[in-house]
C-alpha positions as CSV (number, residue, x, y, z in Angstrom):
1,M,42.4,-109.4,118.0
2,S,45.8,-111.0,117.5
3,A,45.4,-114.3,115.7
4,A,48.5,-115.7,117.5
5,E,47.2,-115.0,121.0
6,P,43.4,-114.8,121.1
7,L,41.5,-114.3,124.3
8,L,40.3,-117.4,126.0
9,P,36.5,-117.6,125.7
10,L,34.6,-118.4,128.9
11,S,31.0,-117.5,128.0
12,G,28.9,-115.9,125.3
13,A,27.8,-116.5,121.7
14,P,30.7,-116.6,119.3
15,V,29.3,-113.9,117.0
16,A,28.7,-111.4,119.9
17,A,32.1,-112.2,121.4
18,E,33.9,-111.5,118.1
19,R,32.0,-108.3,117.6
20,W,32.9,-107.1,121.1
21,C,36.6,-108.0,120.6
22,Q,36.7,-106.1,117.3
23,R,35.3,-103.0,118.9
24,L,37.8,-103.1,121.8
25,A,40.7,-103.9,119.4
26,A,39.9,-100.9,117.3
27,E,40.1,-98.5,120.2
28,A,42.4,-100.2,122.7
29,S,44.7,-97.3,123.2
30,Q,41.7,-94.9,123.6
31,T,40.0,-97.0,126.3
32,R,39.1,-95.1,129.5
33,V,40.4,-96.9,132.6
34,L,38.6,-96.4,135.9
35,L,39.9,-98.0,139.1
36,L,37.3,-98.1,141.8
37,L,38.9,-98.4,145.3
38,G,36.6,-99.6,148.1
39,G,36.7,-101.0,151.6
40,T,34.6,-103.3,153.7
41,E,35.0,-104.4,157.3
42,T,34.4,-107.9,155.9
43,A,38.2,-107.9,155.0
44,A,39.1,-107.8,158.7
45,V,37.6,-111.3,159.3
46,P,40.5,-113.6,159.9
47,G,41.1,-116.0,157.0
48,I,38.7,-114.2,154.6
49,S,41.3,-112.6,152.4
50,A,45.0,-112.8,151.3
51,A,45.1,-109.3,149.7
52,G,47.6,-108.5,152.4
53,A,49.1,-111.0,154.9
54,T,47.2,-109.7,157.9
55,P,43.9,-107.8,158.5
56,E,45.9,-104.7,159.4
57,S,48.0,-104.9,156.2
58,R,44.8,-105.2,154.2
59,R,43.8,-101.7,155.3
60,Y,46.6,-100.4,153.1
61,T,46.2,-102.6,150.1
62,A,44.0,-100.3,148.0
63,A,46.2,-97.3,148.7
64,A,49.4,-99.2,147.9
65,D,48.0,-100.7,144.6
66,A,46.7,-97.4,143.5
67,E,50.0,-95.6,144.1
68,Y,51.9,-98.3,142.3
69,L,49.5,-98.2,139.3
70,L,50.2,-94.5,138.8
71,R,53.9,-94.4,139.8
72,G,55.4,-97.7,139.1
73,P,58.4,-99.6,140.6
74,H,60.9,-96.8,140.3
75,H,58.9,-94.5,142.6
76,S,59.7,-94.5,146.3
77,P,56.2,-95.1,147.7
78,Q,54.5,-93.6,150.7
79,V,52.5,-96.8,151.0
80,P,54.5,-99.8,149.8
81,L,52.9,-102.8,148.2
82,P,51.5,-105.1,150.9
83,E,53.3,-108.2,151.8
84,L,51.5,-111.3,150.5
85,P,51.7,-114.9,151.5
86,A,53.7,-115.4,148.3
87,G,54.2,-113.5,145.0
88,V,53.6,-109.8,144.2
89,S,50.5,-107.7,143.7
90,P,48.7,-107.9,140.4
91,A,49.2,-104.1,140.3
92,V,52.6,-105.1,138.7
93,I,50.7,-106.5,135.6
94,A,48.3,-103.6,135.6
95,R,51.1,-101.0,135.7
96,A,53.0,-102.7,132.9
97,V,50.0,-102.5,130.6
98,V,49.0,-98.9,131.6
99,E,52.6,-97.8,130.9
100,G,53.0,-99.8,127.7
101,L,49.7,-98.6,126.2
102,A,50.1,-95.0,127.5
103,L,46.8,-95.2,129.3
104,E,45.8,-92.7,132.0
105,P,43.7,-94.4,134.8
106,W,41.2,-92.5,136.8
107,L,41.2,-93.4,140.5
108,V,38.1,-93.1,142.6
109,D,38.1,-93.5,146.4
110,L,34.7,-95.0,147.3
111,G,35.6,-95.6,150.9
112,V,39.0,-97.1,151.8
113,P,40.6,-97.2,155.3
114,V,43.7,-95.4,154.0
115,P,43.5,-93.0,151.0
116,P,46.0,-93.3,148.2
117,A,48.9,-90.8,148.1
118,V,48.4,-90.1,144.4
119,P,45.9,-87.9,142.5
120,H,42.4,-89.4,142.8
121,L,38.8,-88.4,143.2
122,S,37.5,-88.9,146.8
123,L,33.8,-89.1,147.4
124,G,34.1,-88.8,151.1
125,Q,32.9,-92.3,151.7
126,R,33.8,-94.8,154.4
127,P,34.3,-98.6,154.2
128,A,31.1,-100.7,154.4
129,R,30.2,-102.6,157.5
130,C,30.8,-106.3,157.6
131,L,28.2,-108.0,155.4
132,S,27.3,-110.4,158.3
133,T,25.5,-107.4,159.9
134,G,22.9,-107.3,157.2
135,Q,23.5,-103.5,157.2
136,A,26.6,-103.2,155.0
137,L,25.8,-99.9,153.2
138,G,22.3,-98.8,154.0
139,L,19.6,-97.9,151.4
140,E,20.3,-94.2,151.1
141,R,24.0,-94.6,150.5
142,T,23.3,-97.4,148.0
143,R,20.9,-95.2,146.0
144,Q,23.3,-92.2,146.0
145,L,26.2,-94.3,144.7
146,W,23.9,-96.0,142.1
147,Q,22.6,-92.7,140.7
148,L,26.2,-91.3,140.6
149,G,27.3,-94.3,138.7
150,R,24.5,-93.8,136.2
151,R,25.4,-90.1,135.7
152,W,29.0,-91.1,135.1
153,G,28.1,-93.8,132.7
154,E,25.9,-91.4,130.7
155,R,28.7,-88.8,130.5
156,L,31.4,-91.3,129.6
157,A,29.3,-92.8,126.9
158,R,29.1,-89.5,125.0
159,S,32.7,-89.9,123.9
160,G,32.1,-93.3,122.4
161,Q,35.3,-94.6,123.8
162,P,35.3,-98.1,125.4
163,I,35.4,-98.2,129.2
164,L,37.6,-100.5,131.3
165,L,36.3,-100.8,134.8
166,A,38.6,-102.2,137.5
167,E,38.4,-102.6,141.2
168,C,40.5,-103.0,144.4
169,V,38.3,-104.1,147.3
170,P,39.9,-106.4,149.8
171,G,37.2,-108.8,151.0
172,G,35.2,-108.1,147.8
173,T,34.9,-111.7,146.6
174,T,32.9,-112.4,149.8
175,T,30.6,-109.4,149.3
176,A,30.3,-110.6,145.7
177,L,29.1,-114.0,146.8
178,A,26.7,-112.4,149.3
179,V,25.2,-110.1,146.6
180,L,24.8,-113.0,144.1
181,E,23.1,-115.2,146.7
182,G,20.8,-112.3,147.6
183,L,19.8,-111.9,144.0
184,G,18.9,-115.6,143.8
185,I,22.0,-117.0,142.1
186,R,23.4,-120.2,143.6
187,A,27.0,-119.1,143.7
188,A,28.4,-121.2,146.6
189,G,31.7,-122.8,145.5
190,L,31.8,-120.9,142.2
191,V,33.2,-117.6,143.6
192,S,37.0,-117.3,143.8
193,G,39.0,-115.6,146.5
194,S,42.5,-114.2,147.0
195,Q,43.7,-117.2,149.1
196,R,45.4,-120.1,147.4
197,Q,42.5,-122.3,148.6
198,P,39.5,-120.0,149.3
199,D,37.7,-120.9,152.5
200,H,34.2,-121.5,151.0
201,Q,32.7,-122.6,154.3
202,L,33.8,-119.4,156.0
203,K,32.4,-117.3,153.2
204,A,29.1,-119.2,153.3
205,R,28.7,-118.7,157.0
206,L,29.2,-115.0,156.7
207,V,26.7,-114.8,153.9
208,A,24.2,-116.8,155.8
209,Q,24.5,-114.5,158.8
210,G,24.1,-111.5,156.6
211,L,21.0,-112.9,154.7
212,E,19.4,-113.8,158.0
213,A,20.2,-110.5,159.7
214,A,18.7,-108.6,156.7
215,G,15.7,-110.8,156.4
216,L,16.5,-111.6,152.8
217,Q,15.1,-114.9,151.4
218,G,15.2,-116.0,147.8
219,S,15.6,-113.3,145.2
220,A,15.4,-109.7,146.5
221,E,15.5,-106.3,144.8
222,P,19.1,-105.2,143.8
223,E,19.1,-102.0,145.9
224,R,18.0,-103.9,149.0
225,V,20.6,-106.6,148.4
226,L,23.4,-104.1,148.0
227,A,22.3,-102.1,151.0
228,A,22.4,-105.2,153.2
229,L,25.3,-107.1,151.9
230,G,27.4,-105.1,149.4
231,D,30.5,-102.9,149.3
232,P,30.7,-99.3,148.0
233,M,32.2,-100.3,144.6
234,Q,29.2,-102.4,143.6
235,P,26.4,-99.9,143.3
236,L,28.4,-97.2,141.6
237,A,29.9,-99.8,139.1
238,A,26.5,-101.4,138.4
239,G,24.9,-98.0,137.7
240,L,27.8,-97.0,135.4
241,V,27.6,-100.3,133.5
242,Q,23.8,-100.1,133.1
243,A,23.9,-96.5,131.8
244,A,26.9,-96.8,129.5
245,A,25.8,-100.1,128.0
246,Q,22.3,-98.7,127.3
247,A,24.0,-95.9,125.4
248,G,25.9,-98.4,123.2
249,T,29.3,-98.1,124.8
250,P,31.4,-101.3,125.1
251,L,32.6,-102.1,128.6
252,L,35.4,-104.3,129.8
253,L,34.7,-105.4,133.3
254,A,38.2,-106.2,134.5
255,G,38.0,-108.9,137.2
256,G,36.4,-112.2,138.1
257,S,33.7,-112.9,140.7
258,Q,33.4,-109.3,141.8
259,M,32.7,-108.1,138.2
260,A,30.3,-111.0,137.7
261,A,28.4,-109.7,140.7
262,V,28.4,-106.1,139.2
263,L,27.0,-107.5,136.0
264,A,24.4,-109.5,137.9
265,V,23.2,-106.4,139.7
266,A,23.1,-104.4,136.5
267,L,21.1,-107.1,134.7
268,A,18.7,-107.5,137.7
269,A,18.0,-103.7,137.6
270,T,17.4,-103.6,133.8
271,E,14.0,-104.2,132.2
272,P,13.9,-107.6,130.4
273,S,13.7,-106.3,126.9
274,R,17.0,-104.4,127.3
275,R,19.0,-107.1,129.0
276,P,20.4,-108.8,125.8
277,E,21.7,-105.4,124.8
278,L,23.5,-104.9,128.1
279,A,25.0,-108.4,128.0
280,A,26.3,-107.8,124.5
281,Q,28.1,-104.6,125.5
282,A,29.7,-105.6,128.9
283,A,32.2,-108.5,129.1
284,V,33.8,-109.9,132.3
285,V,37.5,-110.4,131.6
286,T,39.9,-112.0,134.0
287,T,43.2,-113.8,134.2
288,A,43.9,-117.4,133.1
289,W,44.9,-118.2,136.7
290,L,41.5,-117.4,138.0
291,A,39.6,-118.8,134.9
292,Q,41.3,-122.2,135.3
293,E,41.2,-122.3,139.1
294,R,39.9,-125.6,140.4
295,S,38.4,-124.2,143.5
296,S,36.0,-121.8,141.7
297,N,34.3,-121.7,138.3
298,L,33.7,-118.3,136.6
299,S,32.3,-119.9,133.4
300,A,29.6,-121.8,135.4
301,L,28.9,-118.6,137.4
302,L,28.3,-116.6,134.2
303,A,26.1,-119.4,132.9
304,R,23.9,-119.1,135.9
305,L,23.6,-115.4,135.4
306,G,22.5,-116.2,131.8
307,E,19.9,-118.7,133.0
308,R,18.6,-116.3,135.6
309,W,18.1,-113.3,133.3
310,G,17.7,-114.9,129.9
311,V,21.0,-113.6,128.3
312,E,24.3,-114.9,127.1
313,P,27.0,-113.0,129.2
314,L,30.3,-112.4,127.6
315,G,33.3,-113.7,129.4
316,F,37.0,-114.0,128.5
317,A,40.4,-114.7,130.0
318,A,43.7,-113.2,129.0
319,A,46.3,-115.6,127.7
320,L,49.1,-114.2,129.9
321,R,51.0,-116.9,131.8
322,F,54.3,-116.8,133.8
323,S,55.2,-120.5,133.5
324,G,58.4,-119.7,131.7
325,S,59.4,-116.8,133.9
326,S,62.5,-116.9,136.1
327,S,61.0,-114.5,138.6
328,P,59.9,-116.3,141.8
329,E,57.3,-113.5,142.4
330,L,55.7,-114.3,139.1
331,Q,56.0,-118.0,139.5
332,A,53.7,-117.7,142.5
333,Y,50.9,-116.9,140.1
334,E,51.3,-120.3,138.5
335,Q,51.3,-121.9,141.9
336,G,47.9,-120.3,142.8
337,F,49.1,-117.8,145.4
338,V,48.0,-114.7,143.3
339,K,45.3,-114.7,140.7
340,E,43.7,-111.4,139.9
341,G,43.2,-107.8,141.1
342,V,43.6,-104.1,140.1
343,G,42.1,-105.0,136.7
344,A,45.1,-107.2,135.8
345,G,43.3,-109.7,133.7
346,G,41.3,-107.1,131.8
347,L,44.3,-104.9,131.2
348,A,46.3,-107.9,130.0
349,A,43.5,-108.7,127.6
350,L,43.5,-105.1,126.4
351,W,47.2,-105.5,125.7
352,Q,46.5,-108.6,123.5
353,L,43.6,-106.8,121.7
354,S,46.0,-104.0,120.9
355,G,48.1,-106.5,118.9
356,R,50.9,-106.9,121.4
357,G,52.4,-110.2,122.4
358,C,52.2,-111.7,125.9
359,S,55.9,-112.4,125.9
360,D,56.6,-108.6,125.9
361,L,54.2,-108.2,128.9
362,V,56.0,-111.0,130.8
363,Q,59.3,-109.2,130.2
364,A,57.9,-105.9,131.5
365,C,56.6,-107.6,134.6
366,E,59.9,-109.4,135.2
367,Q,61.7,-106.0,134.9
368,A,59.4,-104.5,137.4
369,C,60.0,-107.3,139.9
370,H,63.7,-106.9,139.5
371,V,63.4,-103.2,140.4
372,L,61.2,-104.0,143.4
373,R,63.7,-106.5,144.6
374,Q,66.5,-104.0,144.4
375,T,64.6,-101.3,146.3
């Protein structure tokens, strides 16, 4: 890890954190990047998400971000990046890292309203129902995705290469809150959101409706919680994390609240004796904007996971900031309009772990914004 720009620690024992960073730094350019695209009808609830300025535009967010991640700003897109209340998609950060480190992301469509117009693996899924129904995924679908994730985790672990797991699921912070609450974690007020000021009351009402409709009280089994309240990214990601970590593969869970929920599901489904091993292999890594947000608290959320399952979860934030940038699109990050997504925080951290400076990444993002303005 670069001594000049270390990752910002959020959670975890210092010795385990340093060991994890050393392993990722040694193989940063060899890291496998998986972007899981998912959909949930929860995103259509007015005021629940800003990953697209309107419910209709959020139908295209995953397809647009995926296309930009693979093609970049010089490509004429079939699905343009969605208009946001302010700023530009974090796919700009993710693309700059992917291009700079010569990484080749794998894209998986787990059920999005509009499929991406770039090479990807489609599982023939559909978006989840709104979590307020208490029947978001269904038990059979949940089990199928979980087992598929476990098989992928076992196969990917054979190479020994680190895995960076990213997501793009509009409405996913609300399903994350629902899943955490269903597992018995008091997460209200700790979970972030894509809005500048997340509407915690609206999220809480939807979660309460879903819990009541599903008949869930207290702490329930992970599969049952996901079936009732989750989105299609979560069971596959949790199964993959569980299997790969048990095989000794380091995982970078690129995101905030949504990846904390994935880690929570994986811990809940793992036998107690193996939970410390899983927690030492899988780290939740996000942006500084989300980590330092006043209206959420990822560090406290990870601490509650640790208390619930008797482990010390690893958590970091990338050091990337845009406070000195002249780009108005990037300044919007400093103003709280954009925080995280498309694995931006985890990829920025991987950039740092590879020995590169954040100033170079800022310049790459500024250049991308300049191209987007021109086109």
